[in-house]
C-alpha positions in Angstrom: 22.5 -25.9 6.6 21.2 -24.7 3.3 20.3 -28.3 2.2 17.9 -28.4 5.2 16.0 -25.2 4.6 12.9 -26.7 2.8 12.6 -29.2 5.5 13.0 -26.5 8.2 10.4 -24.1 6.5 7.9 -27.1 6.2 8.3 -28.0 9.9 8.1 -24.4 11.3 4.9 -23.7 8.9 3.0 -26.7 10.3 4.1 -25.9 13.9 3.1 -22.1 13.7 -0.1 -22.5 11.6 -2.1 -24.2 14.3 -0.7 -21.8 17.1 -4.0 -19.6 18.1 -3.3 -15.9 17.9 -5.2 -12.8 18.7 -4.3 -10.8 15.7 -6.7 -9.3 13.1 -6.5 -8.3 9.6 -6.0 -4.6 8.8 -9.4 -3.1 9.3 -8.8 0.4 8.1 -8.1 -0.3 4.4 -11.3 -2.0 2.9 -9.4 -3.8 0.2 -7.1 -5.4 2.7 -9.9 -6.3 5.1 -11.4 -8.6 2.6 -8.2 -10.9 2.5 -8.7 -14.5 3.9 -7.1 -14.3 7.4 -5.8 -17.8 7.2 -3.4 -17.3 4.3 0.0 -18.3 5.3 3.1 -18.7 3.1 6.9 -18.5 3.3 9.8 -18.5 1.0 13.6 -18.3 1.4 16.0 -17.5 -1.7 19.7 -17.8 -1.3 22.5 -15.5 -2.8 23.6 -19.0 -4.6 20.4 -19.1 -6.4 18.5 -21.8 -4.4 14.9 -21.5 -3.7 12.6 -22.9 -0.9 9.1 -22.2 -0.3 5.9 -23.6 1.4 2.2 -22.8 1.9 0.7 -19.8 -0.1 4.2 -18.6 -1.1 3.2 -18.1 -4.8 0.0 -16.1 -4.0 0.3 -12.4 -4.5 -0.5 -9.8 -1.7 -0.3 -6.2 -1.1 3.3 -5.4 0.1 2.2 -2.1 1.7 5.1 -0.5 3.7 7.6 -3.1 2.4 7.6 -0.8 -0.8 9.2 1.9 1.3 12.6 0.1 1.3 12.4 -0.1 -2.6 11.4 3.7 -3.2 14.2 4.6 -0.6 16.7 2.5 -2.7 16.0 4.3 -5.9 16.1 7.9 -4.2 19.4 6.9 -2.4 20.8 5.6 -5.8 20.0 8.9 -7.3 20.7 11.3 -4.5 23.5 9.8 -2.6 24.3 11.3 0.9 22.3 14.4 0.2 19.3 12.4 0.7 19.7 12.5 4.4 19.3 16.4 4.6 15.6 15.9 4.3 15.0 12.7 6.2 16.8 11.3 9.4 18.0 7.6 10.1 16.9 7.3 13.7 14.4 5.0 15.2 11.1 6.8 15.7 10.0 4.8 19.0 6.5 6.1 18.1 3.6 4.9 15.7 4.6 5.1 12.0 2.0 7.9 11.5 2.8 9.9 14.3 2.0 13.6 13.9 3.3 15.1 17.2 6.9 13.8 16.6 6.9 15.3 13.2 5.8 18.7 14.4 8.3 18.7 17.3 11.2 18.0 14.8 10.0 20.8 12.5 8.9 18.6 9.5 11.8 16.4 9.1 10.8 12.7 9.5 12.8 10.7 11.9 13.6 7.8 9.2 12.5 6.9 5.8 10.4 4.0 6.8 7.8 5.8 8.8 5.0 7.3 6.7 6.2 10.8 6.7 9.7 9.7 5.9 8.4 7.5 3.0 6.3 10.5 1.7 9.4 12.7 1.7 11.1 10.1 -0.5 8.1 10.0 -2.8 8.6 13.9 -3.1 12.2 13.4 -4.0 11.2 10.9 -6.6 8.6 13.2 -8.0 11.4 15.8 -8.4 13.8 13.4 -10.0 11.5 11.6 -12.5 9.1 13.1 -15.1 7.0 10.0 -14.6 7.8 8.7 -11.2 5.0 6.0 -11.1 6.5 4.3 -14.4 10.0 4.9 -13.1 9.6 3.4 -9.7 7.8 0.3 -11.2 10.5 -0.1 -13.6 13.2 -0.1 -11.0 11.2 -2.7 -8.7 10.7 -5.0 -11.8 14.6 -4.8 -12.6 15.8 -5.6 -9.2 13.3 -8.3 -8.9 13.9 -9.7 -12.3 10.1 -9.9 -13.0 8.4 -7.5 -15.6 4.9 -8.8 -14.2 5.0 -7.1 -11.0 2.5 -4.3 -10.8 0.6 -1.7 -8.8 -3.0 -2.4 -7.8 -4.9 0.7 -8.5 -8.0 -0.6 -6.4 -5.9 -0.9 -3.3 -4.3 2.5 -4.0 -7.6 4.2 -4.4 -9.0 2.6 -1.4 -6.0 4.0 0.9 -6.2 7.4 -0.7 -9.9 7.7 0.0 -9.3 7.1 3.8 -5.8 8.6 4.2 -6.7 11.5 6.1 -3.7 11.2 8.6 -1.4 10.9 5.8 -2.9 14.1 4.3 -2.2 15.7 7.7 1.5 14.5 7.6 2.1 15.9 4.2 0.4 19.2 4.8 2.6 19.8 7.9 5.8 19.0 6.1 4.7 21.4 3.3 4.1 24.1 5.8 7.8 23.3 7.0 9.1 23.7 3.6 10.0 19.9 3.3 7.6 19.1 0.4 8.5 20.4 -3.1 5.9 19.0 -5.5 2.1 19.3 -5.5 0.6 17.1 -2.6 -1.7 15.1 -4.8 1.1 14.0 -7.1 3.3 12.9 -4.1 0.4 11.1 -2.4 -0.6 9.3 -5.6 3.0 8.1 -5.8 2.9 7.0 -2.1 -0.3 5.1 -2.3 0.6 3.2 -5.6 4.2 2.3 -4.0 2.1 0.8 -1.1 -0.1 -1.0 -3.4 2.6 -3.1 -5.2 1.6 -6.7 -5.2 4.2 -9.6 -4.8 4.2 -13.3 -3.7 6.5 -14.3 -1.0 8.6 -15.9 -3.7 8.9 -12.6 -5.7 9.5 -10.6 -2.4 12.3 -12.9 -1.2 13.9 -12.7 -4.7 13.5 -9.0 -5.0 15.3 -8.4 -1.5 18.0 -10.5 -2.4 19.9 -7.5 -3.7 20.2 -6.3 0.0 21.7 -9.7 1.0 24.1 -9.5 -2.0 25.8 -6.3 -1.3 23.6 -4.3 -3.7 24.1 -6.6 -6.6 21.3 -8.4 -8.5 21.9 -12.3 -7.9 20.7 -13.3 -11.4 22.9 -10.8 -13.4 25.7 -9.5 -11.2 24.7 -6.0 -11.8 25.2 -3.2 -9.1 22.1 -1.5 -8.3 23.5 0.4 -5.4 26.9 0.3 -3.8 27.9 -2.1 -1.2 28.1 0.7 1.3 24.6 1.9 0.4 23.3 -1.7 0.7 24.7 -1.7 4.3 23.2 1.4 5.2 19.7 0.6 4.0 20.2 -2.8 6.0 21.0 -0.9 9.0 17.8 1.3 8.5 15.7 -1.8 8.1 17.2 -3.3 11.4 16.5 -0.3 13.5 13.5 1.1 11.8 11.8 -1.5 9.9 9.0 -2.6 12.1 7.4 0.7 13.3 7.5 1.1 17.2 8.3 -2.6 17.6 11.8 -2.4 15.9 13.5 -3.2 19.3 11.3 -6.4 20.0 11.8 -7.7 16.5 15.8 -7.1 16.6 15.8 -8.8 20.1 13.8 -11.9 18.8 14.8 -12.2 15.1 18.1 -10.5 14.7 17.8 -9.8 10.8 17.3 -6.7 9.0 13.9 -6.6 7.7 10.7 -4.6 6.9 6.9 -5.5 7.5 3.8 -4.3 6.0 0.1 -4.1 7.1 -0.9 -6.4 4.3 0.7 -9.1 6.4 4.0 -9.4 4.8 7.5 -9.5 6.3 10.8 -9.7 4.6 14.1 -10.2 6.1 17.6 -10.7 4.9 20.9 -12.4 6.1 23.7 -10.5 4.5 25.8 -12.7 2.2 23.2 -15.6 2.6 19.6 -15.2 1.9 16.4 -13.3 1.8 13.1 -14.7 3.3 9.4 -13.4 3.0 6.5 -14.6 5.1 2.8 -13.8 4.7 0.2 -14.0 7.2 -2.6 -11.3 7.1 -3.2 -11.2 10.9 -1.4 -8.3 12.5 -0.6 -7.6 16.1 -1.3 -4.2 17.8 1.9 -2.8 16.3 0.9 -3.7 12.8 3.2 -6.7 12.2 2.1 -10.1 11.2 1.8 -12.3 14.3 2.8 -15.5 12.5 5.4 -14.0 10.4 7.2 -12.6 13.5 6.8 -16.2 15.1 8.3 -17.9 12.1 11.3 -15.7 11.6 12.0 -15.8 15.3 12.2 -19.7 15.3 14.0 -19.8 12.0 17.0 -17.7 13.3 17.0 -19.6 16.4 16.8 -23.1 14.7 19.4 -22.3 12.1 21.7 -20.1 14.2 21.7 -17.7 11.3 21.2 -14.0 12.7 23.6 -11.2 12.4 24.2 -11.3 16.1 
């Protein structure tokens, strides 16, 4: 089946590209709203080192919430099981920036992939590292094998300027004693984490570590234990698509994470990581064409975890 990946990706690309959709580019972040809505790329990287891509798969975009998996991985690597004292592992079933759920649960986020949970993870990183901005980026560059990956300061500033709801989330958690550091420092890290730019090619190769049981494919180095990789994959499966995680699991059947920049990355443990980029989002904040491509990919190849 692996020998057919390039043919399959090209076939799916051309089929899905012409399907009309009612999605729209994320309107609430000015820097993202300017992106060409017709961009569309896909890249699949295997644990055997094979690379397959098509369309705009080499063009960088803002990975947004996909970065939450990477910050979670660094925090989990450093803190181990103690991490779960401050953030849960249950699906939220609510929008990613829900305030009422956070208040009801007394400031402990339901999981680390909604905004409040990712903010707590950033607070933990601010405690762990003297220069968390540098150390998080160094970690991402390490597992990606690419020293050129960087933050986009303009995107981070754009999000910070309009981040009123995130400010409400962190202030609520601060009042519940679940934020230890200065709010501005934590939110600066959070917005920069969301502003990381990668192409589909870079994203797929970065997420191979989760398909390869916590080991970097190119070097064989263990970044996290196999058990940690399994748990992060489980969180991606159940919590990676906001309040559309059940629909995504039903249709695609792979651990994955989406971002409002239009990116989606998914992994098949032991086999591959695949990244798709199409900026038009559905009402839940997930890429319309990205979801369509992944659904047909797993159906056509028969390779899902179910």
